[in-house]
C-alpha positions in Angstrom: 24.8 -13.6 -10.3 23.5 -10.2 -9.2 19.9 -11.2 -9.3 18.5 -14.1 -7.3 15.0 -15.2 -8.1 12.8 -17.4 -6.0 15.0 -16.7 -3.0 13.5 -15.5 0.3 15.8 -13.9 2.9 15.0 -15.2 6.4 17.1 -12.7 8.4 19.6 -9.9 8.1 22.1 -9.0 10.8 24.4 -6.0 11.0 28.0 -6.9 11.9 29.5 -4.1 13.8 33.0 -5.6 13.5 33.0 -5.3 9.7 30.2 -2.7 9.3 28.5 -5.0 6.8 25.2 -7.0 6.7 25.0 -10.7 6.8 21.9 -12.2 5.1 20.6 -15.7 5.6 18.2 -17.2 3.1 15.4 -19.7 3.8 17.7 -22.3 2.2 20.5 -21.6 4.7 22.8 -19.7 2.3 24.8 -16.9 4.0 25.6 -13.7 2.0 27.5 -10.5 3.0 26.6 -7.1 1.7 27.8 -3.5 2.4 24.2 -2.2 2.3 20.7 -3.5 2.8 17.9 -2.1 0.7 14.5 -3.4 1.8 12.2 -3.1 -1.2 9.4 -5.2 0.3 6.7 -2.5 -0.1 3.6 -1.9 1.9 1.2 -4.0 -0.2 2.9 -7.3 -0.8 1.9 -9.7 1.9 -1.8 -10.9 1.7 -4.0 -10.2 4.7 -6.3 -13.1 5.5 -9.4 -12.5 7.7 -10.2 -14.5 10.8 -13.6 -16.0 10.2 -14.8 -19.2 12.0 -15.0 -22.1 9.6 -12.7 -20.8 6.9 -10.7 -24.0 7.0 -13.8 -26.2 6.7 -14.9 -24.7 3.4 -15.0 -27.6 0.9 -15.0 -25.5 -2.2 -12.2 -23.6 -3.9 -10.8 -20.4 -2.3 -7.9 -18.1 -2.8 -6.7 -14.5 -2.1 -7.0 -12.0 -4.9 -3.2 -11.3 -4.5 -2.5 -14.9 -5.3 -5.0 -15.4 -8.1 -5.7 -18.9 -9.2 -5.7 -18.5 -13.0 -6.2 -22.2 -13.4 -9.6 -22.2 -11.8 -12.6 -21.8 -14.1 -15.2 -19.5 -12.6 -17.8 -20.2 -15.4 -21.1 -21.4 -14.0 -19.9 -21.1 -10.3 -21.4 -19.3 -7.3 -18.7 -17.0 -6.1 -18.4 -15.3 -2.8 -16.2 -12.2 -2.8 -15.1 -10.9 0.6 -14.0 -7.3 0.5 -14.8 -4.1 -1.4 -11.5 -2.4 -1.5 -9.1 -1.5 -4.3 -8.6 -5.1 -5.3 -12.3 -6.0 -5.4 -13.3 -3.0 -7.6 -10.9 -4.3 -10.2 -11.9 -8.0 -10.2 -15.6 -8.0 -9.3 -16.7 -6.8 -12.8 -14.9 -9.5 -14.8 -15.8 -12.2 -12.3 -19.5 -11.2 -12.5 -19.3 -11.7 -16.3 -18.0 -15.2 -15.9 -19.7 -16.6 -12.8 -23.3 -17.8 -12.5 -23.8 -15.7 -9.4 -21.6 -13.5 -7.2 -22.2 -12.4 -3.6 -20.1 -9.4 -2.7 -19.6 -9.1 1.1 -19.0 -5.5 2.1 -17.8 -4.2 5.5 -17.3 -0.6 4.4 -18.5 1.1 1.2 -15.9 3.0 -0.8 -16.0 6.4 -2.4 -15.6 5.9 -6.2 -14.5 8.1 -9.0 -14.6 7.4 -12.7 -11.7 5.5 -14.4 -11.9 6.2 -18.1 -9.1 4.3 -19.8 -9.9 4.5 -23.6 -7.4 3.6 -26.3 -5.5 6.6 -27.7 -6.8 7.3 -31.2 -4.2 7.2 -34.0 -4.3 10.9 -34.5 -3.5 11.5 -30.8 -0.5 9.1 -30.8 0.9 10.8 -34.0 0.5 14.2 -32.4 2.4 13.2 -29.3 5.1 11.8 -31.5 5.6 14.9 -33.6 4.8 17.8 -31.2 7.8 18.4 -28.9 6.8 18.6 -25.2 3.2 17.6 -25.7 3.5 14.4 -23.7 5.5 16.2 -21.0 2.7 18.8 -20.9 0.1 16.1 -20.6 2.0 14.5 -17.7 2.4 17.8 -16.0 -1.3 18.3 -16.1 -1.8 14.9 -14.5 0.8 15.7 -11.8 -0.9 19.0 -11.0 -4.3 17.2 -10.7 -2.8 14.7 -8.2 -1.1 17.4 -6.2 -4.3 19.4 -6.0 -6.1 16.3 -4.8 -3.4 15.7 -2.2 -4.0 19.3 -0.9 -7.7 18.5 -0.5 -6.9 15.6 1.8 -4.2 17.2 3.8 -3.7 21.0 4.1 -6.8 22.5 2.4 -9.7 20.4 3.5 -12.5 22.7 2.1 -11.2 21.7 -1.3 -12.2 18.2 -0.4 -15.8 19.2 -0.7 -15.4 19.7 -4.5 -13.8 16.2 -4.9 -16.5 14.7 -2.7 -19.2 16.3 -4.9 -17.5 14.9 -8.0 -17.5 11.4 -6.4 -21.1 11.5 -5.1 -22.4 12.9 -8.4 -20.7 10.2 -10.3 -21.9 7.5 -7.9 -25.5 8.7 -8.1 -25.3 8.6 -11.9 -24.2 5.0 -11.8 -26.3 3.7 -8.9 -29.7 3.7 -10.4 -31.1 1.0 -8.1 -32.1 2.8 -4.9 -31.6 -0.3 -2.7 -28.1 -1.0 -4.0 -27.3 2.7 -3.7 -28.3 2.7 -0.1 -26.1 -0.2 0.7 -23.2 1.0 -1.5 -23.1 4.5 0.0 -20.2 5.4 2.2 -20.9 6.9 5.7 -17.5 8.4 6.6 -15.6 11.6 5.6 -14.4 11.6 2.0 -10.8 10.5 1.6 -10.2 9.1 5.1 -10.2 5.6 3.5 -8.7 4.9 0.1 -10.6 6.5 -2.8 -11.2 4.1 -5.6 -11.3 4.6 -9.4 -13.6 2.5 -11.4 -16.3 3.0 -14.0 -17.3 -0.7 -14.0 -17.6 -1.7 -10.3 -20.9 0.1 -9.3 -22.8 -1.1 -12.5 -21.6 -4.7 -11.7 -23.2 -4.5 -8.3 -26.6 -3.9 -10.0 -26.5 -7.0 -12.2 -29.3 -9.5 -11.6 -26.7 -12.2 -10.8 -24.8 -10.1 -8.2 -25.9 -9.4 -4.6 -24.2 -6.8 -2.4 -24.3 -8.2 1.2 -23.7 -5.7 4.0 -24.6 -8.0 7.0 -21.6 -9.1 9.0 -20.2 -12.6 8.2 -20.7 -14.9 11.2 -19.0 -18.0 9.8 -18.2 -20.1 6.8 -19.5 -23.6 6.4 -18.4 -26.4 4.1 -20.5 -25.0 1.3 -21.8 -21.5 2.3 -21.1 -18.1 3.8 -23.4 -17.4 6.8 -24.2 -13.9 7.8 -25.2 -12.5 11.2 -28.9 -12.8 10.3 -28.4 -16.6 10.0 -28.8 -16.7 6.3 -26.5 -19.1 4.4 -25.5 -18.2 0.9 -24.1 -21.2 -1.1 -20.7 -20.8 -2.6 -18.5 -22.9 -4.9 -15.6 -20.5 -4.6 -14.5 -17.9 -2.1 -12.3 -15.0 -3.2 -10.6 -13.1 -0.4 -10.2 -9.5 -1.5 -9.2 -8.6 2.0 -6.1 -6.5 1.4 -2.6 -6.7 2.6 -0.5 -6.7 5.9 0.4 -3.0 5.2 2.1 -2.4 8.6 4.5 -5.3 8.4 6.8 -3.5 5.8 9.7 -6.0 6.0 8.3 -8.8 8.1 8.4 -11.8 8.4 12.1 -11.2 7.6 14.0 -10.7 10.9 16.3 -7.7 10.8 18.8 -6.9 13.6 20.9 -3.7 13.7 23.5 -2.3 16.1 23.7 -4.3 19.3 21.3 -6.9 17.9 18.4 -4.4 18.0 15.4 -6.2 16.5 13.5 -4.1 13.9 10.1 -5.7 14.5 10.4 -4.9 18.3 11.7 -1.4 17.5 8.6 -0.8 15.4 6.1 -2.5 17.7 4.4 0.8 18.5 4.2 1.7 14.9 6.8 1.9 12.1 8.9 5.1 11.8 11.8 6.1 9.6 13.6 9.3 8.7 11.9 10.3 5.4 10.5 6.8 5.4 13.9 5.5 4.4 16.5 5.2 7.2 16.1 3.9 10.8 18.5 4.9 13.6 20.5 1.9 14.8 20.4 0.2 11.4 23.4 1.5 9.4 23.4 1.3 5.6 19.8 0.1 5.7 17.4 1.8 3.3 13.6 1.1 3.2 11.8 1.7 -0.1 8.0 2.5 0.1 8.5 2.5 3.9 6.6 4.2 6.7 4.7 7.4 5.9 5.6 7.3 2.2 2.2 6.1 0.8 -0.1 8.6 -0.9 -3.9 9.0 -0.6 -3.7 10.0 -4.3 -0.6 10.3 -6.4 2.3 8.3 -7.9 4.1 5.8 -5.7 6.6 5.5 -8.5 7.6 9.1 -8.0 8.1 8.4 -4.3 10.1 5.3 -4.8 12.3 6.9 -7.4 13.1 9.7 -4.9 13.9 7.1 -2.3 16.3 5.2 -4.6 18.1 8.5 -5.5 18.4 9.3 -1.8 19.8 5.8 -1.0 22.3 6.1 -3.8 23.5 9.5 -2.5 23.8 8.0 1.0 25.9 5.1 -0.3 28.2 7.4 -2.2 28.7 9.3 1.0 29.5 6.0 2.8 31.9 5.0 0.1 33.8 8.4 0.4 34.2 8.0 4.2 34.8 4.2 4.2 32.0 3.7 6.7 28.4 2.8 7.1 26.0 5.7 7.6 23.4 5.7 10.5 20.8 8.4 10.8 21.0 10.1 14.2 18.2 9.1 16.7 17.3 12.8 17.3 17.0 13.4 13.6 14.6 10.5 13.1 12.6 11.5 16.2 12.2 15.1 15.0 11.4 13.9 11.5 8.7 11.6 12.8 7.2 14.3 15.0 7.0 16.7 12.1 5.2 14.2 10.0 2.7 13.3 12.7 2.1 16.9 13.5 1.1 17.6 9.9 -1.0 14.5 9.7 -3.2 15.7 12.6 -5.0 18.1 10.2 -5.4 15.5 7.5 -8.6 13.6 6.7 -6.9 10.3 7.5 -7.3 10.8 11.2 -11.1 11.0 11.0 -11.9 7.3 10.7 -10.5 3.7 11.0 -8.4 2.6 8.0 -5.3 0.6 7.1 -3.4 3.9 7.0 -3.4 4.0 10.8 -1.7 1.8 13.4 -4.1 -0.9 14.5 -6.8 0.9 12.5 -7.3 3.9 14.8 -3.8 4.8 16.1 -1.3 7.2 14.5 -1.0 7.3 10.7 2.0 5.1 9.8 1.5 4.7 6.1 0.8 8.1 4.5 3.0 11.0 3.7 1.4 14.3 5.0 2.2 16.5 2.0 2.8 16.8 -1.7 4.9 14.7 -3.9 7.1 17.7 -4.9 7.8 18.3 -1.1 9.0 14.7 -0.8 11.2 14.8 -3.8 12.7 18.0 -2.7 13.3 16.7 0.9 15.1 13.6 -0.5 17.1 15.2 -3.3 20.3 15.3 -1.3 21.5 13.6 1.9 22.5 16.0 4.7 25.7 14.6 6.1 25.0 16.3 9.4 22.0 14.0 9.9 24.1 10.9 9.9 26.9 9.4 12.0 29.6 7.2 10.6 29.9 3.6 11.7 33.4 2.4 10.9 34.6 -1.2 10.9 36.2 -1.9 14.2 39.3 -3.3 12.6 39.8 0.1 10.9 38.9 2.1 13.9 41.4 0.3 16.1 44.2 0.5 13.5 
């Protein structure tokens, strides 16, 4: 009875009288909770493009985040819209199955190799018998990621080395000069998501794959038409167009103290103290919230830190018999520090989903290292929070 599957929460309201949250599901069920943990993530709701004629398409179509495993791609002409992190994963296997694939690209990605070989038997045995070997390997990976983060944030000259690594790898894979020209990025390295794949660029050079860089003008009943007027027939359209990364918890309606609406509160761009707590929303904790994404690194590390912080805050609330609410001035100062550090990052140098409306302030990414974040969230500072006591207790 602690886990409800296939249950969508429609709204959540903070009750100041009892200092609890009331949840209403889509089915109309009402539930009461002492705390609200919003673990909706940044990359969970598919983002659909707005292209004239999409609804008129008579073939099959689906978003890559809602993959139709029952549809057989064999022998089909497939149109793939998008060349981001999703597309680089599914384009190679789709190309192997389909008769022809048209990949429609708006922006070319920087690509780095993704070597994922099976561990040989000797290596697995060695890890099993040598104390600390696996921990040492993981430490090496962590240090690599933290160095990469430095290249994107505080030590930009280091980014040149990573860019050289990427461009050297891409040149080695893009042997076709025409495909290379079309697949080559034209923006600063790292300001958009860097992708890891050793199979994507070779797939673009298959004889049955075409990389299309002309703007899509419309979709007809049987084809995708680009700005040059050329229709390319399609039996299936796969939308690899990403996610609604700035919605965070929407379309769920969340109301805090005084009925304050979270969506309206975040209308100018989401903000939270350490990406977790929002002033005016007591005992509410956001996981993978604003400014906790990483250009390179482990989101699992970030989320584990957030869970530990939320547990510490709830223990504090239990000791005091109240709900805890981050002070507005604390959240404001926290947000200002984050944005100040982000000004020197590579993410402010081009349009991307990391930024509000594509070109505003960075609302998704953390401006520093993972170790900085885990250190900042290790303990809750009681002075940063105010207590919200149930009115019945306060008036007793």
